[in-house]
N, C-alpha and C positions, 0 to 999 in steps of 0.2 A: 505495501499499499503504502502512495504518497500522496499525501496532503499537501494543498498548499495554500488555500485557502479558509477561515474559518467558517464552520456551519450555524445557520440560524438555530436558536434554541428557544424550547418551548419548556413550561412548566405545568406539570400534573398537577393533580391536589387530590388524594382520593379518601372522601367522607363515608365508610363504607357501611354506616346503617340505613335499614329504611322501615318503614312502618310493619309491611308485610312483603316478602318474596314472590316476584311474580314467577307463575307457572311455567315460562317461558327465556327468564333469564339463567345468565352461566356466568355473569360477572359477580366478582367477589363483594357480595351484599350482604348482607345480614340484619335480621328482625329484631329490630329496639323492642325488645322484653322488659326493659326497665328505662329508667332514665338515663338519656343519653352521656357519657360523662364528656361533656365537650370541653371544659376548662383542662382538664389532662391529655386528651387526644391533641387539640391546639400545642401546647408545650409539648407533647412528644414528635407533632409534626415540625415543630420549630428546630429541635434537637437533633431528628434526623437530615432537616437539610441543613445545619452547622456540620453536621456529618459528612455531609457530599458536597461540600463548598471547594474543600480540593481538586475535584475531580473536573469542574469546570472554571475554575480560575479568572473570575471578574469578565465572565463575559455577560453579552448583553439580552435579555428576555425580549422576546418577538411576540410572546403568549402566554396567557395564564387560566388554566381548565380546571374547575372544581368539579370533577365526576363522582360517579356514587354505584349503589349508595342512592340515599336523596337529599344530597347538600343541601336544599332547602329546609331540610330538618332542623340544623343550624342556625344560632341568630345572628343577626346582622352584626350583632358585637363581637360575636368568634369569627365572624369570615373578615371584618374590621382590622381585628388584631392577628390574623394571617397575614393579613395583606401589608398592612403596617411591617413584620417581619421580614418579608421578603423586601420590600421597597431599601428594608434597613441594608439589606447584604448586596441588591443587584441592580445595576443599573438597568432602566426600562426603557424601550424604543418610544418614539413618540407618538405613535399612534397603536400601542401597547393596547391589543386586545385579551377582556377577561370576563371568560363565560362562567357560568353557575348553570348548573343541572336545577331544574325545579318540578317537581310535582304538583299538577293542579289539586290535589287532594290536601295538598301543605301549606297552602298559603294564600295570601289576601294582600290587599292593593297595600297596607300600612308596612306589611312587611318587606312587599317588593320596593317598596322606597326606600326602607332600610339596606339592605342591600345595595340598590344605588350610591346613600351615601356611604355605606363603606366602601367603596371603589370597583363593584359590578359594574360592567359598562354592556353586556353582551347576555343575554339570557336564552336559555334552550329548554322549550316547554315541552315536556313528554306526554302529548295531547293520546297519539295513539290510534285512535278512534272518538268520534262524534254521537256514536250509536251507544245506547247503554247494553244492549246485547251482547256486543261484539265487548264491552270495555268488561262485562262481568265473565265472559270466557276467556278473556285476557286477566282475570284476577286482578284489576285495578283499583284502586280504593276511592278513585271518583268517578262520576257520572259527567253528562253531557254539562247540564247546568256549570257545575265545578269548573268543567276544562272552558266553557265560552267566559267565566266569571274571570279564570286565572289571565287569560290572551287578555280579558280590557283590563283587567290590573293592572298588568304588566305595563301595558300602553298606557295608562293613568298615571302611573308611577312616573313616567317619563322615558320609559328606553324606547330608542328608537332602533337599535339594534338588536334582535332578536329572532329566533330557529324556533317553527314549530315543527315537535318531532310527531312525523305519523306512519303506521304499518300498514301492509296491504297483504293479502290472500291469508287472510284471517281464518276462523274457524265459521265454517257455512258464507263466507263472504260471495255476494254477486258482484258482479260490474257495477250497476244499479248503488249497492250499497259503498263501495270505494269512490265513487265517483260522489258521491255525495258529501264525503268525507272531505271530499278535497275544494268541492265548491264551499262547503262552511268554512274553510278554516281560509279558505283565500281571498274570503269576505273581508277578513283581519288584514288583508295586506301586507305578510309577513316579511324584511327582506331575505328570510334564509328559508328553506323548508327541507326536511330531510322525510323520505319517503322512500322506505326498504321493506321487503316481505321479508315478512313471519318465518325462521327456519327453525327447525328441532335442532336442539344441540344436547349434546350427552350430558351426561348428570343433570338434569334439570327434568320436574315433575312431569314436563310435557312427553319426555322422551319415555318416559317409564308407561305414560297414559297418554299416548298420542291422541289429540282432536282429530276429528275429520276437518280435512282441508282441500280447497278449492282445486280440483282437474286442472291439471299441466295446460291446457286446454280455454280453461277461464284464466287463468294467472296471465297467461300471453296476454289475451284481450283486455285485462287489467291494469298491464303496463302499456299496452301504446293508448290505451284511451286517456288512462290518468297519464303520459308524457303532452298529451296534444294538450289537455287542461290546462296543466302545469304553465307549458310555452305559452298556451294563450294569454295567461298570466302576467305575461313578462320575465318569468323565471327562466332563467337556462341552466339545462344542466351540465355540472363542469365536474361530475364524480358519478360515480355508478348509483351511489343513493340522495348525491346532494343537490340541491337546485338553489341558484340566487338570483336577484337583480344583479347586474351589474355594480360592481367595485363592493360588494356584502358578501362575497366569500367568505366561509371560516379558515380566518388565519391558522390558527391552531392546527386545525384535521389538514390543511393544506402541509404545512409543516410537515407531518406526519408521511403525508401521500409522495411530500419532495426529498423522503428521506433526511432532512432536517434530522436534528439532535432533540432529545427530552430529557429533562429530567423528570424522576417519579418521585412523590413520597405520599405515605399515606401506606395502609393494610393492604398489602398485596400488590401497591403500584413497582411500575420496571419504570427503566432507564432505558435511553442507548444516548451514549455517551462517545466522539470523535477524540482522540488526543493526538494531536496534531506534534507532540514534542517524540510522542513515544509510536507514531504513524501506527495506531490501531484502535479499532471500533470496540468497546466493550456495552455488555450489556448486563444491566442490576436488577434482582427482584427482591420486593421486601417481604419479610413475612406477614403470610395472608390474614391471621384469625388476628382481630382486635387485639384481645385479650394478651394474646403475644408481642402484639407492638407495643400494648402500653407497659409490656412488664420489663420493668426496668434493667434487669438481671441478664436479661437476651438482648440480641444484635437485632438493630433494625433490617439490616440487610440477609436474608435468605441465604441469596448463591449470586456469582459473579461470573462471567466467562466472555473469553474474547473470542470474538466472530470470524471465523474465518474468510478467506475470499470467497470460495463458493456459496457458501450462506450468506455471504452479502450481498454478492452476484443476485440472487434471487429474491430476497427479501425486499432488494432496492424496484426490483420488475415487478414483485407483487403488488409493491405499494404505488410505485409511479403510472401503473399502464389500469390504475383507477380511475386517473384523471380522462375525461373525455378527450384533451387537446394532446396527451402528454405531457411531456417535459424535452426543453430542451437538451439535445445531445450531448452537449459540453457536460451537464448536469450530474449523468453517469458517471464520468472521472474526478468529477469537483466533490462527488459524496460519497463516493466509494473509496476514491485515490487508486484506480484501478485503471489501465488503458482502456480502450474499446476495442482495440484488438483482442482483450479476453472476451469479449461477445459475438464477436463478429460471425463466427460459424451459428450460432444459433439465432443471431438477427435472420442471417440468409434463409436460415430452417423456417421459422417463425413466418418471415416475408413469405414462400413458397407455397407456405397453406395460407397465405392470402388472412391471417390474424395479424399483422406488425402494418404497419404505412411503411413504405418507399421513400419517404421524405428521408432526405440526407442528413435533415438540420433537426427532426426531431423521434424521439423514442415516441411513439403514439399507436395505439390499438384500433385496426380498422372497425367497421360497423359491425362486422363479423367477429372480430376479436373482444369486441366489447362485449357480444352477445353470448360469446363462448371465451369466455375469460379464463375460466380453470385450463383449460386446452393450451391458450396462449402463456400461461406463468408456468406451465408443466416442463415447458420448453427450457426453462432456464433452471429447472432444477439441476443439484450438485451434480448427479447421476444420468442427467441428458444428454 
């Protein structure tokens, strides 16, 4: 590896508790059976951050993201304390994006206003659906009324940059159901929309007791009709499941997809850090269970590893090819430290399959490649 430029850096902060774990969720989330130990967890986050500082050496942050779990369960005061600690340790880019995920069942306008005063400048509201029967099937704690109220509360609190999170391919969902969700959500003119298909993941309730999902032909029709509606609203698709009006793409997620660096703190968080001095990329995983994370006798870090050249190639392509316009060709060398010659044969193979564009200046999936993204990324597997 040979790195010559500094890689953009994001900060991910994991707040692992939720009111109730959803049956499709495979994230590191834990039901809050009693009072959340906010004060202790905030102190642990700051200690975790201090432990990681030698890895990044005074680099500037381009984004901060509070994920979970349900970050909106934490008080605005706790969020402000975390951000104050981060600001004392990092330089912030002038247009720093600070996102907080919110569950409609845990929020009101006063709480949103508190988050905004604490420093949050972007919300991601987990709507999933605006139909009560679908929300019940997904095990969500909110209903349609709560969801609509949450969106209005965010707007009234002064948030001009927000994302609405919707799912499709839900149990017993018809094309009409999916279209109705989009029409209702887009009436709020969200700058950003995440619209992704429900998938059944291992180690979830749905994996053990699978619901009846729409047939493949219905899923295809939902996707095609949904994209038309979203595009008609002025939102452009820039990633497999992400749409935005011009200039409102999610900085944090784009940094992931462009193979930027990110520092993860909190139970179960992980990091990808480029060390220019050592000419290597490392990954770090934090202990998963909140009780272990809060145990002062245990290390915050569960494991770490150096990313091999072969894995680095695959991980770069796995992320970059999710973007509908791909990435500049030179970004591969800048972010992996590897020459383009290391993937030239695989590029030709993917192009021969009509999965990868022949544009000499960009690494970009074709329309067919986006449709069969797994087939495209498998070309770049280490064993291929």
